[in-house]
C-alpha positions as CSV (number, residue, x, y, z in Angstrom):
1,M,62.9,46.3,-29.4
2,K,63.0,49.5,-31.4
3,N,65.5,49.6,-34.3
4,L,66.2,52.6,-36.4
5,F,67.7,52.3,-39.9
6,I,68.9,55.5,-41.5
7,C,69.5,55.1,-45.3
8,H,70.5,57.3,-48.2
9,R,70.9,54.7,-51.0
10,P,68.6,51.9,-52.3
11,Y,71.3,49.3,-51.3
12,H,71.2,50.6,-47.7
13,I,67.5,49.8,-47.6
14,L,68.1,46.3,-49.0
15,R,70.8,45.6,-46.5
16,S,68.7,47.0,-43.6
17,A,65.8,44.7,-44.5
18,D,68.4,41.8,-44.5
19,V,69.5,42.8,-41.0
20,I,65.8,42.7,-40.0
21,F,65.2,39.4,-41.7
22,K,68.1,37.8,-39.9
23,N,67.6,39.3,-36.4
24,Y,64.4,41.3,-35.9
25,L,61.6,39.7,-38.0
26,Q,60.1,37.7,-35.2
27,G,58.8,38.9,-31.9
28,D,57.7,42.4,-30.8
29,N,60.1,44.5,-32.7
30,Q,59.6,47.9,-34.3
31,N,61.8,48.5,-37.3
32,V,61.7,52.1,-38.4
33,L,63.2,53.2,-41.8
34,I,64.4,56.8,-42.1
35,D,65.4,57.4,-45.7
36,F,66.8,60.4,-47.6
37,N,66.2,61.0,-51.3
38,V,69.0,60.5,-53.8
39,I,70.7,63.2,-55.9
40,N,71.0,62.8,-59.7
41,V,74.5,64.0,-60.6
42,N,73.6,64.7,-64.2
43,T,70.7,67.1,-63.4
44,N,71.8,68.0,-59.8
45,N,68.1,67.4,-58.7
46,Y,66.9,65.0,-56.0
47,Q,64.4,62.2,-56.4
48,D,61.2,62.4,-54.3
49,N,62.1,59.4,-52.2
50,Q,63.9,56.0,-52.3
51,P,62.2,53.8,-55.0
52,T,62.3,50.5,-53.1
53,S,58.7,49.8,-52.3
54,V,59.2,46.0,-52.6
55,L,61.0,46.3,-49.3
56,D,58.4,48.2,-47.4
57,K,57.0,45.0,-45.8
58,Y,60.1,44.6,-43.6
59,F,59.6,48.0,-41.9
60,S,57.0,48.9,-39.3
61,K,57.2,52.5,-40.3
62,A,58.9,54.7,-42.9
63,I,60.0,58.3,-42.5
64,H,61.0,60.0,-45.7
65,L,63.3,63.0,-45.4
66,S,64.6,65.4,-48.1
67,R,68.2,66.6,-48.5
68,S,67.5,68.7,-51.5
69,D,68.4,71.9,-49.5
70,E,71.9,70.6,-48.6
71,V,74.7,73.1,-48.4
72,S,78.5,72.6,-48.6
73,I,80.3,73.0,-45.4
74,W,82.9,75.1,-47.2
75,D,80.2,77.8,-47.7
76,L,80.4,78.6,-44.1
77,K,77.8,81.3,-43.7
78,R,75.1,79.4,-45.6
79,F,76.1,76.2,-44.0
80,R,75.7,77.6,-40.4
81,H,72.1,78.5,-41.2
82,Y,71.5,75.1,-42.8
83,Y,73.0,73.3,-39.8
84,N,70.9,75.1,-37.2
85,E,67.8,74.8,-39.3
86,K,68.3,71.0,-39.6
87,I,68.8,70.6,-35.8
88,S,65.5,72.5,-35.3
89,Y,63.7,70.5,-37.9
90,Y,64.9,67.1,-36.7
91,K,64.0,67.7,-33.0
92,S,60.5,66.4,-33.4
93,Y,61.7,63.2,-35.0
94,V,64.4,62.8,-32.3
95,E,61.7,63.1,-29.6
96,E,59.5,60.6,-31.3
97,L,62.3,58.0,-31.8
98,S,64.4,58.6,-28.6
99,D,63.3,55.3,-27.1
100,F,65.2,53.3,-29.7
101,D,67.4,50.3,-28.7
102,N,69.5,50.1,-31.9
103,L,70.4,52.5,-34.6
104,F,72.0,51.5,-37.8
105,F,73.4,53.9,-40.4
106,F,75.8,53.7,-43.4
107,S,77.9,56.8,-43.6
108,D,79.4,59.4,-41.4
109,L,80.2,61.7,-44.4
110,E,76.6,62.7,-45.2
111,K,75.7,65.9,-43.4
112,P,72.0,65.4,-42.8
113,V,72.7,61.8,-41.7
114,E,75.5,63.0,-39.4
115,I,73.3,65.6,-37.8
116,L,70.4,63.2,-37.2
117,V,72.6,60.4,-35.8
118,G,74.4,63.0,-33.6
119,L,71.1,64.2,-32.2
120,L,69.8,60.7,-31.6
121,K,73.1,59.7,-29.9
122,E,73.0,62.7,-27.7
123,K,69.4,62.0,-26.7
124,K,70.0,58.4,-25.9
125,S,73.5,58.6,-24.5
126,R,73.2,55.4,-22.6
127,G,71.8,51.9,-23.2
128,A,71.6,52.0,-27.0
129,E,73.9,50.6,-29.7
130,I,74.7,52.8,-32.7
131,T,76.2,50.8,-35.5
132,I,77.8,52.0,-38.7
133,I,77.3,49.4,-41.5
134,D,80.0,48.9,-44.2
135,E,78.4,50.4,-47.3
136,G,81.0,49.0,-49.6
137,C,84.3,50.3,-51.0
138,A,84.2,53.5,-48.9
139,A,84.9,51.4,-45.8
140,Y,88.3,50.2,-47.1
141,Y,90.3,53.2,-48.0
142,R,90.9,56.8,-47.1
143,A,90.1,58.8,-50.2
144,R,91.0,62.3,-49.0
145,P,94.5,63.5,-48.0
146,Y,95.4,64.2,-44.4
147,W,95.5,68.0,-44.9
148,K,91.9,68.0,-45.9
149,S,90.9,66.3,-42.7
150,I,92.9,68.8,-40.7
151,L,91.2,71.7,-42.4
152,K,87.8,70.1,-41.9
153,S,88.4,69.5,-38.2
154,V,89.3,73.2,-37.8
155,V,86.1,74.2,-39.5
156,V,84.0,71.8,-37.4
157,F,85.7,72.9,-34.1
158,C,85.5,76.7,-34.8
159,G,82.0,76.5,-36.2
160,R,80.9,74.4,-33.3
161,F,79.3,71.8,-35.5
162,K,79.5,69.1,-32.9
163,Y,77.3,66.6,-34.7
164,L,79.5,66.4,-37.7
165,N,82.4,64.0,-38.5
166,H,85.6,66.0,-37.8
167,S,87.4,64.1,-40.5
168,A,87.1,64.4,-44.3
169,N,87.4,60.6,-44.5
170,Y,84.8,57.9,-44.0
171,G,84.5,56.0,-40.7
172,Q,86.5,58.4,-38.6
173,S,83.7,60.1,-36.6
174,L,82.7,59.5,-33.0
175,L,79.1,58.9,-34.0
176,Y,79.1,55.1,-33.7
177,T,79.7,52.7,-30.9
178,S,80.0,49.5,-33.0
179,A,80.4,48.5,-36.7
180,M,79.6,45.8,-39.2
181,A,82.0,45.0,-42.0
182,T,82.4,42.3,-44.6
183,F,86.1,42.3,-44.0
184,P,86.7,43.5,-40.4
185,E,90.5,43.2,-40.8
186,L,90.6,45.6,-43.7
187,C,88.0,48.3,-42.9
188,V,88.9,51.8,-41.8
189,F,86.5,51.9,-38.8
190,R,87.8,53.1,-35.4
191,K,88.7,50.5,-32.7
192,V,85.2,49.6,-31.7
193,P,83.5,46.1,-31.7
194,I,83.3,45.1,-35.3
195,T,80.9,42.3,-36.3
196,K,81.6,40.4,-39.5
197,M,78.8,41.1,-41.9
198,L,77.4,37.9,-43.5
199,P,76.3,37.7,-47.1
200,L,72.7,38.6,-47.9
201,D,70.4,35.8,-46.8
202,N,69.4,33.6,-49.8
203,D,65.9,33.0,-48.5
204,Y,65.5,36.8,-48.0
205,L,66.7,37.5,-51.6
206,N,64.4,34.9,-53.0
207,E,61.5,36.5,-51.1
208,V,62.4,39.9,-52.5
209,L,62.7,38.4,-56.0
210,S,59.2,36.9,-55.8
211,I,57.6,40.3,-55.4
212,S,59.9,42.2,-57.7
213,N,59.1,43.1,-61.3
214,L,62.5,42.4,-62.7
215,P,63.7,43.6,-66.1
216,I,66.1,40.6,-66.2
217,N,65.5,36.9,-66.7
218,I,67.7,35.4,-64.0
219,N,67.2,32.0,-65.5
220,E,69.3,32.9,-68.6
221,K,73.0,33.8,-68.8
222,Y,73.6,37.5,-68.4
223,I,76.2,40.2,-67.7
224,I,75.4,43.3,-65.8
225,Y,77.6,46.3,-66.1
226,L,77.2,48.5,-63.0
227,S,78.0,52.1,-63.6
228,T,80.0,53.9,-60.9
229,V,79.9,57.3,-62.6
230,I,83.5,56.8,-63.6
231,D,83.5,59.8,-65.9
232,I,83.2,61.9,-62.7
233,E,85.0,59.8,-60.2
234,F,88.0,58.8,-62.3
235,R,87.9,61.3,-65.1
236,V,87.2,58.6,-67.7
237,L,86.0,60.1,-71.0
238,P,82.5,58.9,-72.0
239,E,83.8,57.8,-75.4
240,M,86.3,55.5,-73.7
241,E,83.7,53.9,-71.5
242,F,81.2,53.6,-74.3
243,D,83.7,52.0,-76.6
244,A,84.6,49.4,-74.0
245,L,81.0,48.6,-73.4
246,K,80.4,48.0,-77.1
247,K,83.3,45.5,-77.1
248,M,81.8,43.8,-74.0
249,I,78.4,43.6,-75.7
250,T,79.9,41.9,-78.7
251,I,81.7,39.3,-76.5
252,A,78.5,38.7,-74.5
253,E,76.5,38.0,-77.6
254,K,79.2,35.8,-78.9
255,Y,78.8,33.5,-75.9
256,N,75.0,33.8,-75.6
257,F,74.9,36.2,-72.7
258,H,72.4,39.0,-72.4
259,F,74.2,42.2,-71.6
260,Y,72.7,44.9,-69.3
261,I,73.8,48.3,-68.3
262,K,72.6,49.5,-64.9
263,P,73.2,53.2,-64.2
264,H,74.2,54.2,-60.7
265,P,71.3,55.3,-58.5
266,I,72.7,58.9,-58.7
267,Q,73.0,58.8,-62.4
268,D,70.5,59.8,-65.1
269,V,69.3,56.7,-67.0
270,T,69.5,58.6,-70.2
271,Y,73.3,59.0,-69.9
272,Y,73.9,55.7,-71.8
273,K,70.8,55.9,-74.0
274,K,72.3,58.7,-76.0
275,D,74.4,56.2,-77.8
276,P,72.3,54.1,-80.2
277,S,74.5,51.0,-79.7
278,L,73.9,51.0,-76.0
279,R,70.3,52.2,-75.8
280,D,68.6,48.8,-75.8
281,H,70.9,47.4,-73.1
282,V,70.1,50.0,-70.4
283,I,67.8,48.8,-67.6
284,N,65.7,51.4,-65.9
285,T,65.4,50.2,-62.3
286,Q,66.4,51.6,-59.0
287,L,66.5,48.2,-57.3
288,P,70.0,47.5,-55.9
289,A,72.2,45.3,-58.1
290,E,72.2,42.6,-55.4
291,V,68.6,41.7,-56.2
292,F,69.8,40.5,-59.6
293,F,72.5,38.2,-58.3
294,S,72.2,34.6,-59.5
295,E,74.3,31.6,-60.6
296,N,73.7,32.7,-64.2
297,A,75.1,36.2,-63.6
298,I,78.4,38.0,-64.2
299,I,78.7,41.3,-62.4
300,A,81.2,43.8,-64.0
301,S,82.1,47.2,-62.8
302,V,84.9,49.7,-61.9
303,G,85.2,49.9,-58.1
304,S,81.6,49.1,-57.3
305,S,80.7,48.0,-53.8
306,S,78.4,45.4,-55.5
307,L,81.5,43.6,-56.7
308,I,82.4,42.8,-53.0
309,N,78.9,41.6,-52.4
310,A,79.0,39.5,-55.5
311,K,82.2,37.9,-54.4
312,V,81.0,36.9,-51.0
313,Q,77.7,35.7,-52.5
314,G,79.6,33.4,-54.8
315,V,78.5,35.3,-57.9
316,R,81.1,35.7,-60.8
317,S,82.4,39.2,-60.9
318,I,84.9,41.3,-62.9
319,E,86.7,44.5,-61.8
320,L,87.3,46.6,-64.9
321,S,89.7,49.3,-63.7
322,K,92.7,47.9,-65.7
323,L,90.6,48.1,-68.9
324,F,90.2,51.8,-68.3
325,K,93.8,52.2,-67.1
326,I,92.8,53.7,-63.8
327,D,93.8,52.9,-60.2
328,T,90.9,53.0,-57.8
329,G,93.2,52.6,-54.8
330,L,91.0,49.8,-53.5
331,P,92.0,46.3,-52.3
332,S,91.3,43.6,-54.8
333,F,89.0,41.6,-52.5
334,G,90.0,38.6,-54.7
335,V,87.8,39.9,-57.6
336,F,89.2,39.1,-61.0
337,S,90.6,42.1,-62.8
338,P,91.4,41.5,-66.5
339,S,94.4,43.4,-67.9
340,D,92.8,43.6,-71.4
341,I,89.7,42.7,-73.4
342,T,91.2,39.3,-74.3
343,E,91.4,38.3,-70.6
344,Y,87.9,39.6,-70.1
345,E,86.6,37.4,-73.0
346,Q,88.4,34.4,-71.6
347,Y,86.7,34.9,-68.2
348,V,83.3,35.3,-69.8
349,N,83.8,32.1,-71.8
350,G,84.9,30.2,-68.8
351,K,88.4,29.7,-70.2
352,S,90.2,31.9,-67.7
353,T,92.8,30.3,-65.4
354,V,91.5,32.5,-62.5
355,A,89.5,30.5,-60.1
356,D,86.0,31.9,-59.1
């Protein structure tokens, strides 16, 4: 069986390897990774490729593609050239991979991914399953207003961009034939067969841990703050975020927790290091946060998809949006969300009345 996994974040590669571990590790299976490099929002430059080499062993082959030449669809003239150029460039890969049985991808709002999936679907119009995998929070709300989807659909139709999602919202394309979701009853996917996505396999995670050079001692108590680029996403001032982090560090040290700040994969690791009080707490790793899950961990963030994964893995987690006085528009997923720093401290100290 030939399985294709199209990824554009380190977490996608981790999740794809988990799918392989659970379903396609044994037997005569080919598991092909097609990954795109990740943009750095602080420099607007792209990395060379996905830095997840500890997961290479799960894939028969890896194809690294660049998206550094990506163009906005609203720049219509330049985008038309980009679109046609990508179709031409991807054709050799489509021919090589056209005998696939299963295709897994994570977003229908990433233009190079959409074009590649659209070409592969067209080439293998029958007998193949094309599955979109819940990549986290994006699968549970429609972020963009209805008028923007109407406008985009007009551009897609008039521009004859048939491989693109006609909607400005996640999960609304016709690219996929099935889906996987942690909470099938809450996700925004179309009415296709939706498989409930199980937590990451513990044996698999232990296997990954054994070959990873972790900057964290998972045998000691620790808190990881996962950045979600909230200064851009939610217009939170850096000073406000940094001040909250300093208070969280003080509380962590009070109760003998190590405190780590993990920048988002698209964020420059030096963003937090410019503050002397935070510098020594920043971990410079592109491994997905899920690799660091353990019974000794507390995962804290604002609207991070990893909070969902922590919850279903049974790892203590804290959603911090109320501390920053913002509304993410997301379901709570049962993750504890303290109203203030006092409630946060009570949870860290194990004195909170909220059940884990």
